[in-house]
LOSE-866003 format. One record per residue: residue in three letters; x, y, z of N, C-alpha, C, O, CB in turn. Coordinates in steps of 0.1 Angstrom, whole numbers, plus 5000, padded with zeros to 4 digits. Glycine has a CB too. Example, Ala and Ser with C-alpha at 12.3 -4.5 7.8 and 13.67 -1.06 7.14 Angstrom:
BEGIN
Ala513249435078512349555078513249675078514249675085511349555090;Ser512849785071513749895071512950005079513450115080514149945057;
//
This chain:
BEGIN
Met500849885000500050005000500950125000501950135007499050005012;Lys500550224992501250354992500250464996499050454994501750384977;Ile500850565003500050685007500750805001501950825003499950695023;Phe500050884994500551014988499751124995498551124997500451014973;Thr500451234998499851355003499851464992500851484985500651415016;His498751534991498651644981498151764989497151764996497651614969;Phe498951874989498651994996497952094987498352124976499852055002;Ser496852154992496152254984496452394990496252425001494552234985;Phe497052474981497352614985496052694985496052804992498352674975;Val495052654979493752724979493152724993492652824998492752664969;Ser493052604999492452595012493452555023493052525034491352495011;Phe494752545020495752505029495352375036495452365048495952615040;Ser494852285028494452155034495152035026495752055015492952135032;Asn495151925033495851805028494751715022493651695027496651735038;Ser495051655011494351545005495251425005496451435004493751574990;Tyr494651305005495451185006494951084995493751064993495451115020;Leu495951024988495650924978496250794984497450784987496250964964;Val495450684985495850564990495550454980494450444975495250535004;Gly496550364977496350264968497450154969498450174976496250314954;Pro497250044961498249944961499549984954499450074945497649814953;Ala500649934958501949974952501949964937502650034931503049884958;Glu501249864931501349834917500349914909500249894897501249694914;Gly499550004915498450074908497150004909497149894915498850094893;Gly496150054903494849994903493850084910493950204909494849854910;Asp492850024917491750104923492350174935493150114943490650014928;Ala492050304937492650384948491550454955490350464951493650484942;Ile491950504967491050574976491550724977492750744979491050514990;Met490650814976491050954978490351004991489150974993490551044966;Ile491051065000490551115012490651265012491751325010491351055024;Asp489451335014489351475015490051555003491051615005490051525027;Pro489351544991489951614980489651774981488651824976489351564967;Gly490551844988490451984990490452064977489752164975491552034998;Ile491152014967491252074954491551964944492351874947492252194953;Met491051974932491451884921492151964911491552044904490251804915;Asp493451954910494252034901495151944893495151824894495152134909;Val495952004884496751924875497851844882498051724879497452014865;Pro498551894893499451804900498851684906499451574906500151894911;Leu497651694912496951584917496551484906496751364908495651624925;Leu496051534895495651444884496951364879496851244876495051524873;Arg498051434878499351374874499751264884500251164880500451474872;Leu499551294897499951204907499151074906499650964907499751264921;Ile497851084904496950974902497350894890497550774890495451014901;Glu497450964879497750894866499150834866499350724860497550994854;Lys500150904871501550854871501650724878502550644875502450964877;Asn500850704888500850584896499850474892499650374899500650614911;Ser499250494880498350404874497150374883496750254884499050274870;Tyr496550474889495450464897494150504890494150594882495650544910;Thr493050444894491750484891491050514905490950414913490950384882;Val490650634908489950664920488550604920487650654913489950814923;Arg488450494928487150424929486350464942485150444943487350274929;Tyr487050514952486450544965486850684970488050714969486850434975;Leu485950754975486150884980485650894994484450874997485450994971;Leu486650915004486250925018486351065022487351135020487250835027;Val485251115029485151255034485251255049484351185055483951325028;Thr486151325055486251325069485151415075484651385086487651375074;His484751515068483651605072483251695061484151725052483951685085;Asn482051745061481551815050481851965051480852045052480051795049;His483152005051483552145050484152165037484952075032484452175062;Glu483952275031484352305017485852285015486252235004484052455014;Ser486752315025488152295023488552155022489752125019488952365034;His487652065025487951915024487251845013487551735010487651855037;Ile486251915006485451844996485451924982485051864972484051835000;Arg485952044982485852134970486352054958485652064947486752254972;Gly487451984958487951914946487151794943487351734932489351884948;Gly486351744952485551624949484551634937484351534930484751584961;Arg484051754935483051774924483751744911483151684902482551914925;Thr484951794909485751774897486251634896486151564886486951874896;Leu486751574907487151444908486151344903486351244896487651404922;Leu484851364907483751274904483351284889482651204884482551304913;Lys483751394882483551404868484551324860484351284848483551554864;Ile485751294866486751224860486751074863487050984855488151284863;Tyr486551044876486650904881485250854886484550934892487750894892;Pro484950724885483750674889483750634904483650514907483350544881;Ala483950724913484150694927482850694935481950774933485050804933;Glu482850594944481750584954482150674966483250674970481450434958;Val481150754971481450844981481050794995479950734996480750984979;Phe481850805005481650755019481850875028482750955026482550635022;Gly481050875039481250975049480250975060479450875061481351115043;Gly480251065069479351075080478051145077477251175086480051145092;Ser477851175065476551235060475951155049476751095041476751385056;Pro474651145048474051065037474051135023473851065013472651035041;Asn474451265023474451335011475751425011475851515019473251425009;Leu476651395002477951465001478151494986477951414978479151385007;Leu478651614984479051654970477751654961477851614950480151574965;Glu476651694966475351694959474951564953474351554943475451794948;Arg475351454960474851324956474751234969475251264979475951254946;Asp473951124967473851024978475250964981475950934971472850914974;Ser475550944993476750884997476450765007475350765012477750985004;Thr477450685009477350575018477550635032478650675035478250455015;Leu476550625041476650685054477450585063477050465064475250715060;Leu478450625069479250545078478950575093478550695096480750565075;Lys479050475101478850495115480150455122481050395117477650405120;Asp480150495135481350455143481550305144480650235147481150515157;Gly482850265140483150125141482850045128483149925128482450065152;Asp482350115118482150035105483450005099484450075101481350125095;Thr483549885093484749835087484449815072483449755069485249705093;Leu485249865063485049855049486249785043487449795048484849995042;Asp486049715032487149665024486949735010486149695003487049505023;Leu487849825008487849904995489049874987490149914990487750054998;Gly488849794977489949754968491049674975492249694972490549884962;Gly490649594985491649514992492249595004493149535010492649474983;Ile491849715007492349795018491249795029490149845026492849935013;Thr491549755041490649755052490649885059491749935063490949635061;Ile489449945060489350085067488350075078487250015076488950185056;Glu488650125089487750135100487350285102488250375102488350085113;Ser486050315103485550455106485350475120484750395127484250475098;Leu485850585125485750625139485050765139485550865134487150635146;Gln483850765145483150895145483550975158483450925169481550875145;Ile484051095156484451175167483851315165484351395157486051185168;Ser482751345172482051465170482751575178483551555187480551455175;Gly482351695176482851815183483151925173482652035174484051775191;His484051895163484351995153483252005144482852125140485651945145;Ser482651895140481351895132480551775136481151675141481651905116;Ser479351775133478451655136478751535128478451425132477051695135;Asp479451555116479651435108481151405107481551335097479151475094;Ser481951445117483451425116483751275118483251205127484151495127;Met484551225108484951085108486451085107487151165101484351005097;Val487050985114488450955113488550815106487850725110489250955127;Tyr489450805097489550675090490950605094491950665093489550695074;Arg490850485099492050415103492350305092491450215090491850345117;Ile493550305087493950205078495250155084496350215083494250265063;Gly495150035090496349975098496650075109495850095118497549955088;Ser497950125109498350215119498350355114499050445120499750175124;Cys497650385104497550525098496150575101495150515099497750525083;Phe496050705106494850765110494650895102495450985103494850795125;Phe493650895094493351015086492251095094491051055094492850975071;Thr492651205100491951265110491151395106490351445114492751305121;Gly491251435094490551555090490851665099492051695102489051535090;Asp489851735105490151845115489951805129490051885138489151965112;Val489751675132489651625145490951645153490951705164489251475145;Leu492051605147493351605154494451645144494551595133493751475161;Ser495351735148496451775140497751785149497651765161496251905132;Ala498851805143500151815150500051935160500052045156501351835141;Gly499851905173499752005183498452075184498352175191500852105181;Gly497452025178496152095178494952005177495151885175496052195167;Ile493752055179492551985177491652085168491952195167491851955190;Gly490552025163489652105155488952215163488752205175488652015149;Ser488552325156487752425162486452375166485852285160487652555153;Thr485852435176484552395181483652515184484252625187484652305194;Pro482352505183481452625185481252665199480852775202480152595178;Asn481552565209481352595223482152505232482752415227479752585226;Arg482052525245482852445254482352295254483152205256482752505268;Tyr481052275253480552135253481052065241481551945243478952135253;Ala481052125229481552055217483052025219483551925214481352135205;Arg483752125225485252105227485451985236486351905234485852235233;Ala484751975247484851865256484551735249485151625252483951885269;Leu483451735241483151615233484251565224484551455223481851635225;Leu484851665217485951635208487151575215487651475211486351765201;Ile487551645226488651595234488351455240489251365239489051685246;Gln487151425245486851295250486951195239487451085241485451305256;Gly486351225227486451135216487851095212488150985209485751185204;Ile488751195211490151175208490851085218491550995215490951315207;Gln490551115231491151035241490650895241491450795244490951095255;Gln489350875239488750735240488950655227489050535227487350745243;Lys489150725215489150645203490450655195490750565187488050695194;Leu491350745199492650755192493850735201494750655198492750895185;Leu493750795212494950785221495050655228496050625235494850895232;Thr494050565226494150435232495050345223495450235228492750375233;Phe495350385211496250305203497650335207498050445211496050345188;Ser498450225208499850245213500750315203501750385207500450105216;Lys500450305190501250375180500350405168499250355166502450295176;Gly500950485159500250515147500650655141501150735149498750515149;Thr500450675129500750805122499450875120498450825115501450775108;Val499451005123498351095122498551175109499451245107498151185134;Tyr497551155100497551235087496351335088495251295086497351135075;Pro496651455092495651555094495151625082495751615071496051655104;Gly493951695083493451775072494251895069494251945058492051815075;His494951945079495752065078497052045086497051985096495052195083;Gly498252085080499452075087500251945084499751865077499252095101;Pro501351935091502251815089501651695096500851705105503651845094;Pro502151575092501751455099502351455113503251535116502251325091;Ser501851365121502351355135502251205138502051115130501551445145;Thr502351175151502151035156501151045168501051145174503450975160;Ile500550925170499650915182500450945194499951015203499050775182;Glu501650885195502450905207502851055210502751105221503750825206;Ala503251125199503551265200502351345205502451435214504051325187;Glu501251315200499951385204499651355218499251445226498851355194;Arg499751235222499451185236500351265245499951305256499651035237;Arg501651275242502651335251502751485251502951545261503951275248;Phe502551545239502851685238501751775233501851905234503951705228;Asn500651725228499551815224498951885236498351825245498451735216;Pro499052015237498552095248497052085251496652095262498952235247;Phe496352055241494852045242494451915249493351895253494152065229;Leu495351815249495051685253495651645267495551535271495451585243;Gln496351735273497051715285496051715297495151795297498151815288;Lys496251625306495351615318495651745326496751785328495551485326;Asp494551795332494651915341495351865354494851775361493251975344;Pro496551925357497251875369496651905382497151855392498651945369;Gly495551975383495051995396493752065396493252085407495952075404;
//
């Protein structure tokens, strides 16, 4: 399995292309923009995007999906039944998918948005805006923030290791976030 990162200067967001080493059916996660460099990346690696995973329905994570779906026959998955102006496969917490021979587990972690999903592929976590290097997603109020932090602690930090691929910013690790993310530190007193 290969993982490619594509950065969008338009929305300062990351998109991820996941597929077999030899090419074939691939998964796109959060297409923030569909531009020529991303198209070249897909084609150069002999991929056909068959699956589109959306971490949450915010424009900076789906904008490129509209164009992508005009080029590739991708099935759309996410935490909403309607994404990119079409019906999508609604995922729930703990759902497991086999997409092109790649096993994916969906983890629903609310707080940043009601439809926020994290996708786990082995020890790789595609977190959207839920968790980033040294940060967590924005929330509308204190209750949503507490819900987000609780979800991260119960569903992500319980893993002993793993790589975090966020919607914005550089990759990180579960261990680094557990130890150093200031938003996830226990209150000392």
